[in-house]
N, C-alpha and C positions, 0 to 999 in steps of 0.2 A: 433409356429413362434417366433423367438427371438425378444425381444423388441428393438426398435431402440435406439442406443446410443444418449443421449441428451446432448446438449451443456449447458454451464453455462454462466450467465451474471452478470457483476459487474459494478456498477457505481463508478466513480473516479473523484473527483474534490477537489480543494483546498478550505479551509474555508475562502476564500477571493473572489476576482472577476476574477482572472486569473489562469488558469490551464495550458493547452497547447496552446489554442488560445488566444494570447495576446490582441486581439481586442475585446474579448468577452464582456468585461464590457461596451464597447461603443455601443453594438448592441441595436437597437431601442426597441427590445422586452425584453432586460435584466432587471431584477428587481434590485433595489438599496438597498434591505433590508438585505444585507449580514451580518449586525451586529445584526440581530434579530434572536431569536429562531424560530419564525414562518417561516422564510425563509427556514431553514434547515429541519424543520418538514414537510413542504410542499413537499420538494424533497423526503424525506424518505417515506412519504405516497404514493407518485407517484410510486417510485420504488417497494414498496411492492405490490401495485396494479398490477404492471407488473410482479410480481412473481420473481423478481431478487434474485439471491443468496445472494448478499451482496452489500454494498457500502463501500468504504474506503477513508479516507482523508490523503493526504500527509502532510508534514510539512517541514518548514525551520526555522532556529533559528537566522536568521539575515536578515536585509534588504540588497538588492543588492547595493554594493558600489565599486565593482571592476572596473566598467566602469567609467573612469575619476577620480578614487580614491575618489569619494564622492557619496552621495545618490540622487543627484538632478534628474538624469535621471530615475533610477529605481523607486523612489517614485513619482516623478513628472509626469511620463508617465504611471504609474500603472503597473510596472513590477511584476514578481513573488516575493512574500514576502514583498511587500510594506505594506500590512496588512496581518496578519496571526493569526487567532484565534487558541487557543490551541485545538487540535483535539479531545482529549479524553473527554473534557468537551462538545464539540459539539455533539459527538455521544451519550452522555448521554441524551441530549435533544431529539434526534431522537428515542432512545430506548423507551422513555416515550409514544410515539404515534404510535408505531409499535408492532407487535406480532411475526412476523416470519423473517423479513429482517435481514440478517447478517450485522454487523456494525464493521468496522475496523478503527483503528487510528494509526498514526505513532508516535513513540517515539524513540528518539535516544538512542542507546546502548553505546554511547560514553560519553554523557554529563549528564546522569541521573544514580543514583545508582540502582542496581538490586532489592533491597528490595522495593524501591518506584515503579518501573515499575511492578514488580510482584503484588504488592498490588493494583495498579490502575486497571490493567486488570482483576485480580481476582474479584475485586469489581464490575466492569462493567459486567463481565460475570455472576455473581450472579444476579445482578439487572435486566439483560436482559433475564434471563432464558437460558443462554448458547448460545449467538448469537454473541460473540465478537471475533475479530481478532486483533493481534498485527502486524503491518507492521514494521519490524525491519530494521533500517537504521543505518549507522555509521557516518552520517553527512558529510558535503561537504568541508568546507574551513576554513581559519583562522578567517574570520569574525564571524563565529559561535563560534569558540574557545574563542575569546576575550569576548564574552558575558557571558562566564562562568569563567572568570578570568584566562584564559590560553592564552599564547602568540601565540602559534603555534599549528595548527591542527596535530594530530598524523598521521604518514605516512600511506598510503593506506592499504598495506597488514597487517601492525601492528594493524590497526583498526579492521580488520577482525579476527586477532588472539585474540585480546581482546574480540571481540564480541562472538567468540566461547565459551570462558570461561563465558561470561555474560549470554548466553543462558543456559549453564549448571547450573549456580547458580539460575537463575530464575525458571527453571524447578524443581530444588530441592525444592525451596520455594513453588511452586504450589502444590507439592506433599508431603508437610510436614504434611498435615492432611490426614489420611486414609479416605476412603469414608464413613465409618460408625463411625467416631470419635464423631460426635455430638450425644448426647444421649437424652437430653431434657426430662429427667424423673422428672416431677414435684413432684410426691409423694416422691420419694427417695431423691430429692434435688441434682440430678446429671446432670450438664449441658453438660459435655463432658467427654470422656474417655481419661485421660491424657496419657495412654500408647499408644494411637494412634495419638498423636501429637508429632512431632519430631523436635529436633534441626537439622539443616543441616550442621553446622560447615564447611562451605566451605572456604578453605584456598588455594588460587591459586597464580599464577604469577602476576595477575593483581588485584584480588579482594579478600576480606575477608567478609563473611556474616555468621552470627550466626543462624538467624531464631529462631523459626519457623515463618511462616507467620501468620498473625492474621485473615486470611480469609479462611474458609474451602474450600475443593476441589470443583471445578467448576461443574455445571450441565452437561457440555460436557467433563469433565475430565480436560482439559486444554483449554485456548483460542487457536484458530488456529494461527499458525505462517505463516505470509505472508512476502515475501521478493522480492526486486526488483533490486538488484545489478546484472549487467550483465557483469562485468569484469571477467577475468578468476578466480580471487580469490573470487569474489562474487558468481560465479556459483558453486564453490566448497562449499562455505558456504551454498548456497541453497540446494545442494545435501545432506548435512548433516542434515539441520534443517527444511527447508521450506516445508509447506504443501500446499501452494499456491504461485505461482510466477507470478509477474507482468512483462511482457516482452514488449519491444517496438522494432519493426522492420518495415522497410518501404515497404516491399513487401513479396509476398508469399514464395519465395525461402529462404529468410533470416528468416522468421517466422518458416519455417520447420526446418532449420538448428539449430536455437535456441532451438526449442522444443525438438529435438532429443538429442542435447548436454546436456540439463538440465536433461532430463530423464536418460541419461547415467551417469551423475554425481550422481543422486539419487541412481541408482543401484550400482555404485562403492562404495557408502557410506554404502552399506549393507541394504538399505531400498527398499521398494516396490515402483516402479515408478508409479503405479496406485494410490498411496496415496499422490502424489504431483500433484496438478492440475495447469496447466500452462494457464495463461490468456494473450492474446496479445491485445494491445490497438488499437482502431480505432475511428475515429471521423466522424460519419455519419451526412450528411446535407441533409434533406429531402425536397421534393417538389412534387407538384401534377403531374409534368412531369419532365423528366430528365433535360430539358432546364431550367425550373424554379429552380430546385435544384442547377444547375450550377451557375445560376445568384445569388442565395443566398450564395453560397460558395465564389464567387468573391466579393460580398459585405462584407462578414465576413473578408476576407483576406485584403480588402482595408482599414480596420480599424486599421491595424498594422503600427505603426510608426517604421521605420528602427532601430532607436536607442534603442527602448524598447527591441527589439530582441537582439541587441548587448549587452545590459545591462545584460540580462539573460545569453547569451553566454559567456560573460566575467566572470560572476560568476561561470559558470559551468567549464570553462577551466582555470581560474586563470590568464588570460591574460587581461591587460588593453587595449582593442581595441580602446579606445578613443585616443590613441597615433597616430593613423593613420587617414588621411583624408578619408571621406566616399567614395570617388571615387577611392580609392586604390584597385588594383586587389588583389584578395586573394592569388594568386601565389606569388606576391611581399611580402606580409606579412609572408607567410610561409617560404620563403627564408631568410627573415630578422631574424625571430625567430631561424631558423637553424644556421645562421651565428653567432648569439649571444649565442648559446648553451642553449636556453631557453626551458626547458621541457614543453610540453603542449599536450593536446589531440585535439588541434584545427585541426591538419592535418587529424586526424581520422574522426572528425565531417565533415570536408569539403569533404573528399573523400566519406563518406557515403551519403552525400546529393548531390554528383556530382556538387559541388559548386566551383571547382577550377577555372572556367572561370568567376566567378561572381566578382562584385565589393563588397567592404565591406558593402555598403548600401543594395545591393541586398541580400547579405547573411543575414544581420540583419532582413530584412523583411521576408525572407523565414524561418529563425529560429523562428521568432515571430509568424508565422502562426500555427505551430504545434510542436515547439521545435525540428524541424529538421527531425523527424523520424515517427511521428504518421500519418498513412495513413488517408487522408481526402477522404471520399467516398460521392459523390453527386449523388442522384438518387431518384426514387420513393421508397415507402415502400417495394414494391415487389423486386425491384432491390437490395436494401440494404440487405434484408433478404436473397436473393439468394447469394450475396457475402459472407455473414456470413456462410451460409451453404456450399458453395464451399470451403472456407478456412478450415472450420471444417472438412469436409470430406477428404480434402487433407492432414490432419495431421499437420495443422499449430498451433493448440491450442486445449485445452480442453474447453475453453470458451473465452469470449471477455470482455475486459474493454471498456465500452462505455464512451468516453471522450466527454463532452458536447460542442457544438459550442457556446452556450450561456445558461444562467440559469435564471429560471428553465425550460423554455419552451422547450428546446431541449429534455429533458427527458419526458415531457408530450407527445411530438410528437412521440418519439420512442416507448413508452409504448402503446399509442393508435393506432399506425399504423404498426410498425414493429413486435412487439411481437405477435399480433394475426396471422400474416403470419407464423411465426416460429411455433406457436402452431398448426395451421392448417396442417402444413407439418410434424408434429410429432417430431420436433427437440427441443421443449422446453415445460416445465411443464405447465399444466393448473391450478394446485393447488399445494400448498406446501404439501409434504408428511411427513414431520417431523417437529420438533420444534427447533432444534439447528442448528447452522451453519455447524457443522459436518454432520448432517443429510442431509442438502441441497447438500453438496459437496461430499457425499459418503465417508467420512473419518472415520476411526476407532478411537475409544477413545485410546489415547496413554498410554502406560505403562511407569512408571518412568524409566529413563535411569539408567542402572547399579543398578537394583532394590535391595536395601539394605536388610540386614537380617531382619530388623524390619518390613518389609512388606511381609515376607514369608507367603505363603498361609497356612502353618501349624501352624502359631502362635496361641496359645490357646486364647479363649475368656475369658475376665475378667468379673466375676460376678459384677452386678451393685453395690451390697452392698460393694464390696471391693474397689470401687472407692471413697468412702467417707472417707476423712482423719479421723484418729482415734480421733484426738483432738476435732472434731466436734460432736462426739457421746457422749461426757461426759458433 
């Protein structure tokens, strides 16, 4: 009898107090220790206890100040990015207290050099034993650009063109050491085989990198590439590079459509669709009964101030929505922007949220509850597990991003109540079967793109004695 296909689970939260639910930091059960290592270590231990595949942390490189052209609302009301710890540093603290859990961090391919990014993730992958993932983003807006001495953010598709080259350069660096380059022969005095450490000499349209990297090849070959861009250009990028994709869709039909489109993009890029795992985000709110869970959800959403949602929406769309009174109908705002020929994604967001008949205040509150699109599921543990199984069996995803309603307790509840149901139904592991993140996700170790001649399998072995410089023998 064939073994049942099992789903994957990932945690996702900002290294702050706000991820999708903008009222989460105000929840009576939320901890205030988000500036301490113990806070993140507790969450990591919890998710490892629940046998999660991984957790990963998003990032933003600027406070929200599009709304009202200042930071008072975003910072004062606790919007996204009001506080943002550097995620690679945070996952390092988590790696120290876990042995199996995959750990992902977001670093921009627009504002950091490829050598730095390659080195950070190669180091983390070594120290964690091959459990690290890089969530590749191209950043969002001019506010982030200005924090790096640049007046204007690069145009959307151009950012992805540059990111294509960036990934190529990073992968060359990750593979600049052959697997057996380290020798560590104490008696002969040979640390490494220099014939198996290579310059990359990348010279492209956007980037120039000499290499080699100063970190040997990862225990899992390379860190796993994670990506979350869902624009048409972002999906093509995912098709070429991503090994895991973070998707957000409000209902089953759109989840299925996104799933099939990204898998098609992977196939069109000449890759195996089974080697790209697609996760879709959900926000479960648990209760002893469905009624209790619904009350808890209503309480969570009541904590959202309309303007904190508008602050995030302004940042995401580039539109200063503070220009309009809070009781303005959304249709009026959309007409005004059209008349002024202002390009924006606001109409797309409004349509996706069925928000055309709302006022601006109502839209802000709705956006602040779940960033507009993350499904909020209220129910018992059995009901939540059943929804996950139903969506999984219907081809909505290979796994699920569990977005917390509050931290850290929402993860404790999910691990203690929902995971056992999934395990009993045979849909989720009861123990880790491997050591690396690639093991958890069923991903093969990648081979270097365009494998150069110096990595040919027929290359002769160099005797250890020939690796010692002649001058050192006299």
